[in-house]
Backbone as a printed PyTorch tensor [residue, N CA C, xyz], in Angstrom:
tensor([[[ 17.7960,  -7.2400,  16.1000],
         [ 18.4070,  -6.7180,  14.8810],
         [ 17.6470,  -5.4690,  14.4350]],

        [[ 18.3620,  -4.3960,  14.1870],
         [ 17.6910,  -3.1610,  13.7960],
         [ 17.4330,  -3.1560,  12.2860]],

        [[ 16.3900,  -2.4250,  11.9090],
         [ 16.0010,  -2.3310,  10.5120],
         [ 16.7530,  -1.2030,   9.8210]],

        [[ 16.9360,  -1.3410,   8.5140],
         [ 17.5140,  -0.2560,   7.7180],
         [ 16.5610,   0.9450,   7.7890]],

        [[ 17.0350,   2.1490,   7.4590],
         [ 16.1690,   3.3360,   7.5700],
         [ 14.8450,   3.2230,   6.8060]],

        [[ 14.8770,   2.6950,   5.5900],
         [ 13.6360,   2.5840,   4.8060],
         [ 12.6640,   1.5840,   5.4120]],

        [[ 13.1760,   0.4450,   5.8700],
         [ 12.3090,  -0.5540,   6.4990],
         [ 11.7770,  -0.0260,   7.8350]],

        [[ 12.6180,   0.7030,   8.5840],
         [ 12.1830,   1.2830,   9.8640],
         [ 11.0820,   2.3120,   9.6350]],

        [[ 11.1690,   3.0540,   8.5340],
         [ 10.1310,   4.0360,   8.1840],
         [  8.7840,   3.3350,   7.9810]],

        [[  8.7970,   2.2030,   7.2950],
         [  7.5620,   1.4410,   7.0750],
         [  7.0300,   0.9230,   8.4100]],

        [[  7.9050,   0.4020,   9.2600],
         [  7.4780,  -0.1080,  10.5650],
         [  6.8250,   1.0040,  11.3880]],

        [[  7.4050,   2.2040,  11.3480],
         [  6.8370,   3.3430,  12.0870],
         [  5.4510,   3.7040,  11.5680]],

        [[  5.2630,   3.6490,  10.2470],
         [  3.9440,   3.9370,   9.6590],
         [  2.9310,   2.9010,  10.1320]],

        [[  3.3150,   1.6250,  10.1250],
         [  2.4120,   0.5620,  10.5940],
         [  2.0140,   0.8190,  12.0450]],

        [[  2.9720,   1.1530,  12.8740],
         [  2.6930,   1.4090,  14.2930],
         [  1.7910,   2.6310,  14.4570]],

        [[  2.0670,   3.6990,  13.7100],
         [  1.2750,   4.9280,  13.8180],
         [ -0.1760,   4.7160,  13.3890]],

        [[ -0.4010,   3.7630,  12.5050],
         [ -1.7560,   3.4940,  12.0210],
         [ -2.4590,   2.4080,  12.8280]],

        [[ -1.8480,   1.9880,  13.9370],
         [ -2.4730,   0.9930,  14.7960],
         [ -2.2430,  -0.4400,  14.3640]],

        [[ -1.2050,  -0.6590,  13.5440],
         [ -0.8970,  -2.0040,  13.0670],
         [  0.5020,  -2.4260,  13.5190]],

        [[  0.8560,  -2.0400,  14.7440],
         [  2.1680,  -2.3600,  15.2810],
         [  2.4260,  -3.8480,  15.4410]],

        [[  1.3410,  -4.6420,  15.4100],
         [  1.5180,  -6.1020,  15.4910],
         [  2.1150,  -6.6650,  14.1980]],

        [[  2.0610,  -5.9000,  13.1130],
         [  2.6860,  -6.3180,  11.8510],
         [  4.1620,  -5.9450,  11.9140]],

        [[  5.0220,  -6.8840,  11.5810],
         [  6.4640,  -6.6580,  11.7160],
         [  7.1720,  -6.7590,  10.3690]],

        [[  7.8810,  -5.6900,  10.0270],
         [  8.7190,  -5.7020,   8.8310],
         [  9.9340,  -6.5690,   9.1190]],

        [[ 10.2220,  -7.4780,   8.2020],
         [ 11.3810,  -8.3620,   8.3360],
         [ 12.3390,  -8.0940,   7.1870]],

        [[ 13.6260,  -7.9730,   7.5010],
         [ 14.6310,  -7.8710,   6.4470],
         [ 15.2850,  -9.2370,   6.3120]],

        [[ 15.2930,  -9.7260,   5.0850],
         [ 15.7690, -11.0720,   4.7980],
         [ 17.1580, -11.0280,   4.1700]],

        [[ 17.8880, -12.1460,   4.2320],
         [ 19.2330, -12.1660,   3.6510],
         [ 19.2300, -12.2340,   2.1220]],

        [[ 18.0790, -12.5750,   1.5250],
         [ 18.0120, -12.6960,   0.0670],
         [ 17.0810, -11.6320,  -0.5200]],

        [[ 17.2140, -11.4270,  -1.8060],
         [ 16.3970, -10.4290,  -2.4960],
         [ 14.9240, -10.8160,  -2.5220]],

        [[ 14.0780,  -9.8130,  -2.3470],
         [ 12.6290,  -9.9900,  -2.4850],
         [ 12.1080,  -8.9840,  -3.5170]],

        [[ 12.9900,  -8.5590,  -4.4090],
         [ 12.6760,  -7.5160,  -5.3950],
         [ 11.5450,  -7.9340,  -6.3370]],

        [[ 11.5430,  -9.1950,  -6.7720],
         [ 10.4750,  -9.6730,  -7.6580],
         [  9.4960, -10.5340,  -6.8600]],

        [[  8.3060, -10.7070,  -7.4020],
         [  7.3130, -11.5520,  -6.7290],
         [  7.8330, -12.9760,  -6.5680]],

        [[  8.5280, -13.4810,  -7.5850],
         [  9.0730, -14.8410,  -7.5120],
         [ 10.1110, -14.9550,  -6.4040]],

        [[ 11.0220, -13.9740,  -6.3200],
         [ 12.0460, -13.9920,  -5.2730],
         [ 11.4160, -13.8870,  -3.8880]],

        [[ 10.4250, -13.0080,  -3.7710],
         [  9.7700, -12.8120,  -2.4700],
         [  9.0530, -14.0810,  -2.0330]],

        [[  8.3350, -14.7170,  -2.9500],
         [  7.6030, -15.9470,  -2.6210],
         [  8.5710, -17.0400,  -2.1630]],

        [[  9.6740, -17.1790,  -2.8760],
         [ 10.6660, -18.1930,  -2.5120],
         [ 11.2620, -17.8920,  -1.1350]],

        [[ 11.5330, -16.6170,  -0.8680],
         [ 12.1790, -16.2230,   0.3930],
         [ 11.3170, -16.5150,   1.6090]],

        [[  9.9830, -16.4210,   1.4620],
         [  9.1030, -16.6170,   2.6180],
         [  8.2940, -17.9130,   2.5490]],

        [[  8.5060, -18.7100,   1.5070],
         [  7.7870, -19.9730,   1.3810],
         [  6.3080, -19.7980,   1.0880]],

        [[  5.9870, -18.7930,   0.2840],
         [  4.5880, -18.5110,  -0.0680],
         [  4.3600, -18.7720,  -1.5510]],

        [[  3.1030, -18.7510,  -1.9490],
         [  2.7660, -18.8090,  -3.3650],
         [  3.0210, -17.4450,  -3.9800]],

        [[  3.3730, -17.4110,  -5.2530],
         [  3.6220, -16.1360,  -5.9330],
         [  2.3880, -15.2390,  -5.8550]],

        [[  1.2010, -15.8240,  -5.8880],
         [ -0.0380, -15.0520,  -5.8260],
         [ -0.2210, -14.3090,  -4.5090]],

        [[  0.4800, -14.7340,  -3.4490],
         [  0.3670, -14.0890,  -2.1360],
         [  1.2420, -12.8440,  -2.0100]],

        [[  2.0660, -12.5820,  -3.0010],
         [  2.9550, -11.4240,  -2.9620],
         [  2.2080, -10.2220,  -3.5420]],

        [[  2.2430,  -9.1150,  -2.8240],
         [  1.5790,  -7.8780,  -3.2530],
         [  2.5880,  -7.0350,  -4.0190]],

        [[  2.3180,  -6.8320,  -5.3020],
         [  3.1610,  -5.9380,  -6.0980],
         [  2.5730,  -4.5330,  -5.9860]],

        [[  3.3860,  -3.5650,  -5.5790],
         [  2.9600,  -2.1620,  -5.4890],
         [  3.4190,  -1.4560,  -6.7570]],

        [[  2.4780,  -1.2000,  -7.6550],
         [  2.7880,  -0.6090,  -8.9600],
         [  2.2580,   0.8200,  -9.0200]],

        [[  3.1140,   1.7410,  -9.4310],
         [  2.7270,   3.1510,  -9.5230],
         [  2.5630,   3.5220, -11.0010]],

        [[  1.4070,   4.1090, -11.2950],
         [  1.1110,   4.5840, -12.6440],
         [  0.7240,   6.0530, -12.5560]],

        [[  1.0190,   6.7960, -13.6210],
         [  0.7090,   8.2190, -13.6370],
         [ -0.1470,   8.5800, -14.8370]],

        [[ -0.9840,   9.6030, -14.6190],
         [ -1.8160,  10.1690, -15.6700],
         [ -1.7270,  11.6760, -15.5980]],

        [[ -2.5350,  12.3490, -16.3960],
         [ -2.5390,  13.8180, -16.4100],
         [ -2.9520,  14.3970, -15.0510]],

        [[ -3.8800,  13.7330, -14.3740],
         [ -4.4510,  14.2770, -13.1310],
         [ -3.7490,  13.7930, -11.8720]],

        [[ -2.8070,  12.8830, -12.0080],
         [ -2.1250,  12.4200, -10.8010],
         [ -1.5560,  11.0270, -10.9420]],

        [[ -1.1190,  10.4970,  -9.7900],
         [ -0.5120,   9.1690,  -9.7350],
         [ -1.4110,   8.2440,  -8.9300]],

        [[ -1.2830,   6.9540,  -9.1940],
         [ -2.1440,   5.9420,  -8.5900],
         [ -1.3000,   4.7330,  -8.2020]],

        [[ -1.7510,   4.0440,  -7.1520],
         [ -1.0910,   2.8310,  -6.6820],
         [ -1.9910,   1.6410,  -6.9650]],

        [[ -1.4340,   0.6500,  -7.6400],
         [ -2.1690,  -0.5880,  -7.9180],
         [ -1.4710,  -1.7140,  -7.1690]],

        [[ -2.2050,  -2.3570,  -6.2620],
         [ -1.6940,  -3.4600,  -5.4550],
         [ -2.1570,  -4.7530,  -6.1130]],

        [[ -1.2310,  -5.4110,  -6.8000],
         [ -1.5610,  -6.5180,  -7.6830],
         [ -0.9520,  -7.8120,  -7.1720]],

        [[ -1.7050,  -8.8930,  -7.2760],
         [ -1.2000, -10.2150,  -6.9130],
         [  0.0300, -10.5420,  -7.7590]],

        [[  1.0290, -11.1410,  -7.1050],
         [  2.2670, -11.4940,  -7.7890],
         [  2.1030, -12.4070,  -8.9810]],

        [[  0.9910, -13.1290,  -9.0540],
         [  0.7810, -14.0390, -10.1850],
         [  0.1270, -13.3390, -11.3770]],

        [[ -0.3220, -12.0970, -11.1790],
         [ -1.0700, -11.3900, -12.2190],
         [ -0.2730, -10.2600, -12.8470]],

        [[ -0.6650,  -9.9360, -14.0770],
         [ -0.1940,  -8.7210, -14.7380],
         [ -1.3400,  -7.7220, -14.6770]],

        [[ -1.0150,  -6.4500, -14.4270],
         [ -2.0300,  -5.4070, -14.3900],
         [ -2.5770,  -5.1730, -15.7940]],

        [[ -3.8950,  -5.1880, -15.9140],
         [ -4.5410,  -4.8790, -17.1880],
         [ -4.6710,  -3.3570, -17.2740]],

        [[ -3.8890,  -2.7420, -18.1440],
         [ -3.8520,  -1.2890, -18.2440],
         [ -5.2120,  -0.7110, -18.6320]],

        [[ -5.9340,  -1.4070, -19.4950],
         [ -7.2670,  -0.9030, -19.8950],
         [ -8.2080,  -0.8510, -18.6900]],

        [[ -8.1830,  -1.8830, -17.8530],
         [ -9.0250,  -1.8930, -16.6460],
         [ -8.6040,  -0.7780, -15.6880]],

        [[ -7.2980,  -0.5900, -15.5320],
         [ -6.7930,   0.4470, -14.6380],
         [ -7.2170,   1.8310, -15.1330]],

        [[ -7.1020,   2.0650, -16.4170],
         [ -7.4810,   3.3560, -16.9940],
         [ -8.9790,   3.6060, -16.8450]],

        [[ -9.7830,   2.5650, -16.9970],
         [-11.2320,   2.7060, -16.8300],
         [-11.5680,   3.0660, -15.3760]],

        [[-10.8390,   2.4990, -14.4240],
         [-11.0740,   2.7900, -13.0050],
         [-10.7920,   4.2460, -12.6570]],

        [[ -9.7060,   4.7870, -13.1900],
         [ -9.3120,   6.1500, -12.8240],
         [ -9.8400,   7.2030, -13.7930]],

        [[-10.3260,   6.7650, -14.9540],
         [-10.9350,   7.6950, -15.9000],
         [ -9.9590,   8.5450, -16.6820]],

        [[ -8.7520,   8.0320, -16.8800],
         [ -7.7850,   8.7610, -17.6970],
         [ -6.6970,   7.8090, -18.1950]],

        [[ -6.0110,   8.1860, -19.2740],
         [ -4.8890,   7.3700, -19.7620],
         [ -3.7710,   7.3230, -18.7210]],

        [[ -3.1250,   6.1740, -18.6320],
         [ -2.0490,   5.9710, -17.6590],
         [ -0.8030,   5.4300, -18.3380]],

        [[  0.3230,   5.6860, -17.6880],
         [  1.5840,   5.0440, -18.0730],
         [  2.2970,   4.6560, -16.7860]],

        [[  3.1480,   3.6340, -16.8860],
         [  3.8960,   3.2120, -15.7090],
         [  4.8760,   4.3230, -15.3180]],

        [[  4.9750,   4.5910, -14.0340],
         [  5.9010,   5.6040, -13.5360],
         [  7.3310,   5.1460, -13.7660]],

        [[  8.2150,   6.1020, -14.0350],
         [  9.6390,   5.7910, -14.1620],
         [ 10.1930,   5.4960, -12.7640]],

        [[ 11.3610,   4.8390, -12.6930],
         [ 11.9660,   4.6130, -11.3710],
         [ 12.1540,   5.9150, -10.5840]],

        [[ 12.5130,   6.9990, -11.2720],
         [ 12.7010,   8.2860, -10.6040],
         [ 11.3730,   8.8200, -10.0730]],

        [[ 10.3090,   8.6950, -10.8600],
         [  8.9890,   9.1400, -10.4130],
         [  8.5040,   8.3170,  -9.2200]],

        [[  8.7490,   6.9990,  -9.2620],
         [  8.3380,   6.1320,  -8.1540],
         [  9.0120,   6.5930,  -6.8680]],

        [[ 10.3100,   6.8350,  -6.9380],
         [ 11.0390,   7.2720,  -5.7390],
         [ 10.5490,   8.6420,  -5.2710]],

        [[ 10.3110,   9.5640,  -6.2010],
         [  9.8520,  10.9090,  -5.8320],
         [  8.4590,  10.8610,  -5.1950]],

        [[  7.5780,  10.0160,  -5.7180],
         [  6.2040,   9.9380,  -5.2150],
         [  6.0940,   9.1660,  -3.9050]],

        [[  6.8450,   8.0660,  -3.8030],
         [  6.6780,   7.1770,  -2.6500],
         [  7.7650,   7.3280,  -1.5980]],

        [[  8.9610,   7.7410,  -2.0180],
         [ 10.1000,   7.7710,  -1.1050],
         [ 10.8580,   6.4570,  -1.0710]],

        [[ 10.4830,   5.5340,  -1.9540],
         [ 11.1000,   4.2010,  -1.9820],
         [ 11.5100,   3.8410,  -3.4060]],

        [[ 12.5090,   2.9680,  -3.5050],
         [ 12.9630,   2.4890,  -4.8130],
         [ 12.1130,   1.3020,  -5.2670]],

        [[ 11.9970,   1.1580,  -6.5780],
         [ 11.2850,   0.0150,  -7.1500],
         [ 11.9080,  -1.2650,  -6.5960]],

        [[ 11.0490,  -2.2300,  -6.2710],
         [ 11.5170,  -3.4830,  -5.6870],
         [ 11.3530,  -3.5030,  -4.1750]],

        [[ 11.0800,  -2.3160,  -3.5980],
         [ 10.8820,  -2.2400,  -2.1550],
         [  9.7070,  -1.3410,  -1.7680]],

        [[  8.9000,  -0.9430,  -2.7690],
         [  7.8100,   0.0040,  -2.5000],
         [  6.7230,  -0.6750,  -1.6700]],

        [[  6.4940,  -0.1750,  -0.4490],
         [  5.4500,  -0.7510,   0.3940],
         [  4.0760,  -0.2280,  -0.0360]],

        [[  3.0130,  -0.8360,   0.4500],
         [  1.6750,  -0.3530,   0.1090],
         [  1.2590,   0.8800,   0.9090]],

        [[  2.0590,   1.2830,   1.9000],
         [  1.7290,   2.4150,   2.7800],
         [  2.9670,   3.2680,   3.0380]],

        [[  2.7330,   4.4700,   3.6160],
         [  3.8390,   5.2990,   4.0520],
         [  4.5290,   6.0740,   2.9510]],

        [[  3.8020,   6.4060,   1.9090],
         [  4.4050,   7.1210,   0.7890],
         [  4.5320,   8.6150,   1.0810]],

        [[  5.5030,   9.2480,   0.4560],
         [  5.6920,  10.6900,   0.6060],
         [  4.4900,  11.4570,   0.0650]],

        [[  3.8930,  10.9510,  -1.0120],
         [  2.6870,  11.5330,  -1.6050],
         [  1.5630,  10.5210,  -1.4580]],

        [[  0.4610,  10.8640,  -0.8000],
         [ -0.6610,   9.9130,  -0.7100],
         [ -1.1910,   9.5870,  -2.1190]],

        [[ -1.3120,   8.3040,  -2.4070],
         [ -1.7700,   7.8700,  -3.7240],
         [ -3.0930,   7.1180,  -3.5940]],

        [[ -4.0750,   7.4270,  -4.4420],
         [ -5.2930,   6.6070,  -4.4560],
         [ -4.8900,   5.1720,  -4.8040]],

        [[ -5.4300,   4.2080,  -4.0590],
         [ -5.0040,   2.8110,  -4.2240],
         [ -6.1380,   1.9230,  -4.7040]],

        [[ -5.7580,   0.9230,  -5.4900],
         [ -6.6800,  -0.0840,  -6.0090],
         [ -6.0760,  -1.4460,  -5.7240]],

        [[ -6.8950,  -2.3480,  -5.1780],
         [ -6.4210,  -3.6680,  -4.7500],
         [ -6.9780,  -4.7550,  -5.6580]],

        [[ -6.0960,  -5.5730,  -6.1660],
         [ -6.4420,  -6.7220,  -7.0030],
         [ -7.3320,  -7.6710,  -6.1940]],

        [[ -8.5360,  -7.9180,  -6.6970],
         [ -9.4730,  -8.8020,  -5.9840],
         [ -8.9090, -10.2010,  -5.7750]],

        [[ -7.9660, -10.6250,  -6.6060],
         [ -7.3900, -11.9650,  -6.4640],
         [ -6.5950, -12.1150,  -5.1660]],

        [[ -6.1550, -11.0070,  -4.5500],
         [ -5.4380, -11.0920,  -3.2750],
         [ -6.3570, -11.5130,  -2.1290]],

        [[ -7.6550, -11.2970,  -2.2970],
         [ -8.6130, -11.5810,  -1.2200],
         [ -8.8130, -13.0730,  -0.9550]],

        [[ -8.3630, -13.9210,  -1.8590],
         [ -8.5720, -15.3680,  -1.6670],
         [ -7.5530, -15.9880,  -0.7070]],

        [[ -6.5000, -15.2500,  -0.3640],
         [ -5.4470, -15.8000,   0.4860],
         [ -5.6700, -15.4170,   1.9480]],

        [[ -5.3480, -16.3310,   2.8850],
         [ -5.4640, -15.9830,   4.3010],
         [ -4.4420, -14.9120,   4.7000]],

        [[ -3.2510, -14.9540,   4.0760],
         [ -2.2030, -13.9590,   4.3510],
         [ -1.5160, -13.6010,   3.0400]],

        [[ -1.0660, -12.3580,   2.9790],
         [ -0.2920, -11.8900,   1.8300],
         [  0.9770, -11.2310,   2.3530]],

        [[  1.9390, -11.0210,   1.4600],
         [  3.2210, -10.4210,   1.8180],
         [  3.4260,  -9.1770,   0.9650]],

        [[  3.7900,  -8.0740,   1.6100],
         [  4.0180,  -6.8190,   0.9100],
         [  5.4370,  -6.3230,   1.1860]],

        [[  5.9640,  -5.5320,   0.2570],
         [  7.3060,  -4.9730,   0.4120],
         [  7.3590,  -4.0820,   1.6440]],

        [[  8.5180,  -4.1060,   2.2930],
         [  8.7030,  -3.3510,   3.5250],
         [  9.7040,  -2.2140,   3.4250]],

        [[  9.8600,  -1.6390,   2.2310],
         [ 10.7020,  -0.4590,   2.1020],
         [ 12.0450,  -0.6590,   1.4360]],

        [[ 12.5000,  -1.9120,   1.3610],
         [ 13.7580,  -2.2180,   0.6630],
         [ 13.5530,  -3.4860,  -0.1610]],

        [[ 14.4610,  -3.7470,  -1.1170],
         [ 14.3470,  -4.9740,  -1.9160],
         [ 14.6370,  -6.2650,  -1.1390]],

        [[ 14.8070,  -6.1700,   0.1840],
         [ 14.9930,  -7.3660,   1.0210],
         [ 14.0460,  -7.3770,   2.2150]],

        [[ 13.0860,  -6.4470,   2.2350],
         [ 12.1880,  -6.3280,   3.3860],
         [ 10.7460,  -6.6200,   2.9950]],

        [[ 10.0630,  -7.3840,   3.8580],
         [  8.6630,  -7.7510,   3.6410],
         [  7.9290,  -7.7220,   4.9700]],

        [[  6.6000,  -7.6510,   4.8820],
         [  5.7760,  -7.9040,   6.0580],
         [  4.5380,  -8.6510,   5.6070]],

        [[  4.0250,  -9.4820,   6.5060],
         [  2.8710, -10.3260,   6.2190],
         [  1.6470,  -9.7490,   6.9160]],

        [[  0.5030,  -9.8580,   6.2410],
         [ -0.7500,  -9.3670,   6.8070],
         [ -1.9150, -10.0370,   6.0970]],

        [[ -3.1020,  -9.8760,   6.6530],
         [ -4.2850, -10.4240,   5.9890],
         [ -4.7330,  -9.4380,   4.9110]],

        [[ -5.4620,  -9.9070,   3.9060],
         [ -5.9890,  -8.9800,   2.8990],
         [ -6.8810,  -7.9000,   3.5300]],

        [[ -7.5830,  -8.2580,   4.5880],
         [ -8.4380,  -7.2870,   5.2730],
         [ -7.5990,  -6.1910,   5.9250]],

        [[ -6.4680,  -6.5660,   6.5230],
         [ -5.5660,  -5.5730,   7.1000],
         [ -4.9930,  -4.6730,   6.0080]],

        [[ -4.6560,  -5.2730,   4.8650],
         [ -4.1370,  -4.4930,   3.7470],
         [ -5.1690,  -3.4670,   3.2730]],

        [[ -6.4110,  -3.8850,   3.1850],
         [ -7.4800,  -2.9580,   2.7980],
         [ -7.6410,  -1.8340,   3.8160]],

        [[ -7.6100,  -2.1690,   5.0890],
         [ -7.7560,  -1.1630,   6.1410],
         [ -6.5860,  -0.1680,   6.1190]],

        [[ -5.3850,  -0.6660,   5.8910],
         [ -4.1920,   0.1840,   5.8620],
         [ -4.1770,   1.1280,   4.6700]],

        [[ -4.6030,   0.6350,   3.5150],
         [ -4.4550,   1.3960,   2.2690],
         [ -5.7250,   2.1270,   1.8520]],

        [[ -6.8610,   1.7390,   2.4320],
         [ -8.1680,   2.2680,   2.0090],
         [ -8.3480,   2.0990,   0.5040]],

        [[ -7.8360,   1.0020,  -0.0020],
         [ -7.8820,   0.7350,  -1.4460],
         [ -9.2770,   0.3250,  -1.8830]],

        [[ -9.5530,   0.5910,  -3.1300],
         [-10.7780,   0.1250,  -3.7660],
         [-10.4830,  -1.2330,  -4.3840]],

        [[-11.2780,  -2.2420,  -4.0510],
         [-11.0900,  -3.5730,  -4.6180],
         [-11.5950,  -3.5630,  -6.0560]],

        [[-10.8020,  -4.1550,  -6.9440],
         [-11.1660,  -4.1500,  -8.3560],
         [-10.5890,  -5.3730,  -9.0650]],

        [[-11.1700,  -5.6740, -10.2130],
         [-10.6220,  -6.7020, -11.1020],
         [ -9.5230,  -6.0330, -11.9110]],

        [[ -8.2800,  -6.3430, -11.5960],
         [ -7.1420,  -5.7100, -12.2560],
         [ -6.3670,  -6.6650, -13.1560]],

        [[ -6.7340,  -7.9360, -13.1230],
         [ -5.9410,  -8.9780, -13.8030],
         [ -6.0910,  -8.9180, -15.3070]],

        [[ -4.9470,  -8.9700, -15.9640],
         [ -4.9300,  -9.0560, -17.4230],
         [ -5.3340, -10.4740, -17.8110]],

        [[ -6.2170, -10.5980, -18.7770],
         [ -6.6620, -11.9320, -19.2190],
         [ -6.0840, -12.2840, -20.5570]]])
């Protein structure tokens, strides 16, 4: 079965970065939300990687957050050293090349500095969006770190 253009783009990025063993899967049901994605693959909500884009005066940033957590904006702002706001759907598409609900952690049109929720490190495997609201791929937290070169941080809102 062939992948849609957006999912195929993510698969090509994985292969180009030496992670061709990771396979993007397109599912028959929506994986747009962390809850939907977890149900679709039989995982815990915490194993789902939410790719959140925020913008500030100096640029845009990618926060890879566990599906069970909410991003603490104060912690995120302290990490990047400037006030942030959530990117609009149009900004997300312009920066990443993907629509909200399918934004993968890699392969963006604009390289974004990335920060990884430390809570994702407790799982043997996590699931990230694969370019569409029905596409996912599974990988270890270590593979996710290697792919994104993200800085691990405490991002969870308490």
